[in-house]
N, C-alpha and C positions, 0 to 999 in steps of 0.2 A: 320682165318678171321673173326672176329664178323660184318655183313653186318650193312652197312651203315641205319643210324631211316631214318625213312622219312624224307621228309620233315614240314608234317603236325606235326609231333610228335615234333620235333625242335622247330615248332614255339608255340607250347603248351607250349613248357618246358620253351622257352623266356619268355611266357605271365605268367605264374606260377613265375616265380622265379624274373619280372619285379613287380607282383601282391605281393610276398613277400616281395618284396627293398620297394617298398609304406606303408604298412600296417606297417613293422619296422619302416620309418620316423616317418608315426604318433603316432606310437604308444611312439617313445621317444620324440617325440612332446610334447604326452599327456602327457605325466612324468612332463617334462619339465613345462606346462603348467599348472596342479597340484602344483609340488613344487614353483611356482612363485606365484600362488595365498594362497596358505600357506604362504609364505616369506608375503606378503600382510596381510593376516588377522593375522597372529602372529606381523607383523610390524604396525600395525596401535591396535589391543591391549597393545603394548607396548608404543604408544606415547599418547596411553587416560587413559592407567589403571597404570602404571607405573610411581615413581616419575622423573624417569631418564630419559622417554620418553616424561615426562611434561615438564622438566627443557630445554629438549631439542627442544620438540615446541616452548618454548619462548623465547629460543635464537634466533630462526629463523627467530620468530617474531620482534623481537627487532633488529635482522639485515636489515629487512625489511624500519622495521621505519628511518633510516636512510637515505634511497635513496627515487626517485622521483614514486617508487610506492608505499608508506608505506601504501595505501588502503589495500594493500593483502595481511597484516598483519591478518585484518578478516578472512580471507578464515583459517590460520591456529588456531589463537585464540578465534576465534567468535569476531563479533561488541561489544558487549559493554566489554568484555576481553582485547579490542585493546584501546579502548576509559579512559579504569580503567585505566590501565598501561601505555599511554600516561603521564595521570594526575598526575599519582603514580610518574614520573622522573622527570615531570614538577616540584612537589613537592618536589620533593629531591633533583635537581637541586639547586632550593632555597635556601634550608635549607644549604646544603653547603659552598651556599656563605654567609651565615651569621655572623661566628666564625670571630671575630676581630683577624685579624693577627699581630706578634709582628714582625715589619721592624728592631727593635735590634737585631733580627737572625742575618741578614744579614749585614756583615762590605765590605761598597765597597771603594775599592780603590781609595785614591785622585788622584794618578796617574798610569795611565796605568801600567802596566806587559811589563817589556821589555825584560824580559831573557825568555819569551814564544813568539809564534806566535799569530795573534790577535785570527786566527781562527782554528780548526784541526776538520777534517771530518772523521768520521767510518762507517763503516756498522754496522748494528746489525738485530738480528735475534730470533727466537722464533718459538715457537711451530706454525707453518700454516704460519708466516709470516717474514717478513724482510723490512728493510728502513735503516733510517740515524739518526744518532746523531750530529747535529755540535757545540762543543764546542763555545763559544766566551768567550776570556780573562776579557773585555773592556765592561759592560752595559750601558757607553754613544756613542758606538761606531752605536746603534742600534737607529733607526727612522721608523717613519710611515710614508709610503707613498701612498698617495691618485691613482686615476685614473685622466687622465692629461686630457680627451675629454669630452666636453658636453656631455650630454646626452647619455653615453658607459662607462662602464668599461674599467677594462685596464687587459692584464696578466701580472702576475709578471716575467714574461721573459722581457715583453717590458718595465714595470719600472724598472729593473735593469741594464739595457741595459741603459738607457733613463739618467740615473741620476748617471753611475759612477758608482752602488753599489757591492761589494765582493758578499755578496748573497741576497737571499731573500726565505720568506717564504706566504704565502698568509694569510690574517688577520683576520677580523669578518666576520660576517653574513651580509647579504643583503634580500631586496624583491625582490620573486624570482614568480611571481607567476604564476601558471600551470607551475613550473619549466621550464618557457618559457621565464624571465629575463635575463636581459642583465648585473647586476654588476654594475649600477649605484648608486643605491641607500640604503645604509647602514641601519641597523638595530641599534636602539638607538644610540651611540652616536660614535664621532673620535676625538681623541686629537693630535698632530702633532707638536711639538715643543714646545707644553706650550700652545697652542693656542688650544681654543674648534673648531672644524674644522665644526663639525655637532651634530644639540643635535637637536634627534627625541620623549626625551624622556619630555620635558620643565625643571623647575628647582626641583620640591620636587620629582620627582619618581624615583623609583631606577633603575638602570638595572645591570646586572653583566657584571663588565670589565676585560681585558688583556692588563696589560699593565707596564711602568713604572715610578718613581717618578724623578725629577731634578734631585737626586740623583743618581739615576740610579739603585733604590732598584725597585723590582719587587710589582707591584701591579694589586691583584686578589681579587673579591668578590664584593660584592653588595652593592652600592653607588648611592647616589646622585649627582647630578652635583658640589652643594655646599661643601659636602664634599669631592670631588675629584679635586676641587677647595683647600680646606684643606690641603688635603694630598699633593699637590704639583705636582699633575700626569701632566705627560710633553709627554707621548708616548702614545696611549690607544686606542683602539675599546672596543665592545661590543660581551663578547659571552660567552657561560658556558659549562660547571660546571668546577669550581675550585674544582682540586681532591687532592692538598695536601696544605694543614694549618698548619704553627708553626711546622713542619720536621713529620705530621704525616697524612696518605694518609686516604680519605676519601670515598672510597671506599669497604666496607668489602668483596666482592670475586667476581668471575668473570661472576656469576648469576646477578650478579648488574652492571653490565658492560654495559648495554645498546648497544648489540650486536656486528655484527664483522664487521667491517668496513675502509679503507685507514684513517689514522688520521692525525692531526699535534696539536704537544701541546709544552707551553713554559712554560720552570722551571728556578732558579733561585737556587744558592750554597751560605752554607754560607761566602764565601770567594768574593760574588760577580759574579763568572762567570756565566753566564748564558747559557743554554741546548736546544736548538733547536729539539727537534725531530717529526719526518716525518719516521710514514709505507704505505706506499703503501700496496692494497688494491683491491680484486673483479678483479684479476689477478692470472692465471697460476702460475708465480712463489710467490707468496702474496696475501692469502685470505683476508685479514686484520687484525687486534687486536681488543681488546676491551679495554674500560676506565683503565680497571683493571689491565690486561697486561701492557699498557700506565703508570700508577700510577706506578706499581713495578718497571718498569724500572728507571722514575724519580729517586726513591728513591734509587735505586742500585746506581746509577751516583752520590749519596750527594745532591739532593732539595730538600732546605727545604721548598720552595713554589714551586706550578704546575698549571694550567690552560689547560682546551682545548679551541683549535681555530678551526673555521671551518674547516668540514674534507669531509670523501667521495671524492665525484669529486673536489671538491676544492681542496684539499691535493695534496701542490707541492712543490718541495725545486728547487731552480734555484743559479748556480753559476755564476762566471764572467760571465761579456759579453753576457749573458740571454742566458747561456748553462743550458738546464735542469737536472739534478741531479737521480729525480728521477722518475717513469714511472706516470701519471696520471693515475687515472680510468678513466676519461672522454673519449668515445669515437672519442670525437673532440676534444680530445688534452686538451688544456689549458683553462681552465673557464675566462670570462672575469669579474674581480672583481673588489669592489672598491676600498679596503685599503689589504696593503702588513707591514711584516717586512721585513725591510731592514740594512744589516750591512754594515756599512762604514768607510774606512780607515782614513778620513777625514770629520766624522758628520756638524761639521760645517762650512761647504760646500755645504753640499747639498743643492738644493733649493725647495721643495715638496710647488706649491701652492695649496690654496683652489679652488678646483673647483665648490665646492658648497656654497660660499661666496655669499649672496647676494637671495640665494630661501627657501622660505617657505619649512618646510620639508614636512609639512600639506596637501601642491597643488603640491607633485611630483608623478605623477603616474607613475609608470613602465610599466605600459600594452599600454603607448602611445612612451617609448621611440624609439630609432632605434636598433635595433635589428641585434646581430653578425649572418651575413651570413653565 
């Protein structure tokens, strides 16, 4: 039998073995660090110097522009390019609302169809997104509802429950200084039951609207209040852009789709059927969709006119009794909003009170109103 190793020799062997393991570990770490740095270098090169990389950067920047952190976009594409991008979208959205819509394309029924249910809800999905499509057979069942509390917006779920509606989605935009607004002051106009509830633009200035006339035909585009009166607008809010007019899509491709975000869109088919499209976003089950995705979904389902509504954290679809159908992106749950589009079994019996009656829109300061706790 060999003689046992001396204790000192065993310690030295252990030290050598331990040192070898450490060196091996550090060697692996250095290799991975080198690979990581190479990836960063090549990745930066791809982002900065290739057409596909540039397109990806613009997509990220556009997505940031739909959030409360829109100022971060300048770290992706630069401040000058960010400002140019914002102006470019504003100009493009303005132009998208200018073409005159042919309302004769839509044939609204004189009486509701009795052979089909008033509403049908189905789940929809695509690359990176999921959501819901609500089909409403009778366009005249849709009413604009407004907040019920002075100085404070209201959750769509509360509006649905309070009014006894069947379904509801979020409506138009609102003043939100520093992203801390309370949803009380709308932007643009609000029509409800044929009455001008809120006018923040005056008589002759144009604004992009989304809504319906007295015949139940969808109206979307750039109009003055005088033109809205001539069109017989009955229910409407202000938002943009209109993405389909006269049966054709206005967004050419995904690169012009204004980033990825939660979306709310309204459209109408030739037979008068209305489509409410709600897409979840900024979550693991659905990162969101761009406006081109929404446009194509609407076209696939037969829409001849469609328009974007307030999205992002405002996007919400609510069912009977105020039950949430989708998953709002806001970490605080539903947002407090000034307006919503609600679907009623008996729309003529819905009581919608004008909370802004007697208020001067120019004297409303949203920073001084009550806030949601």
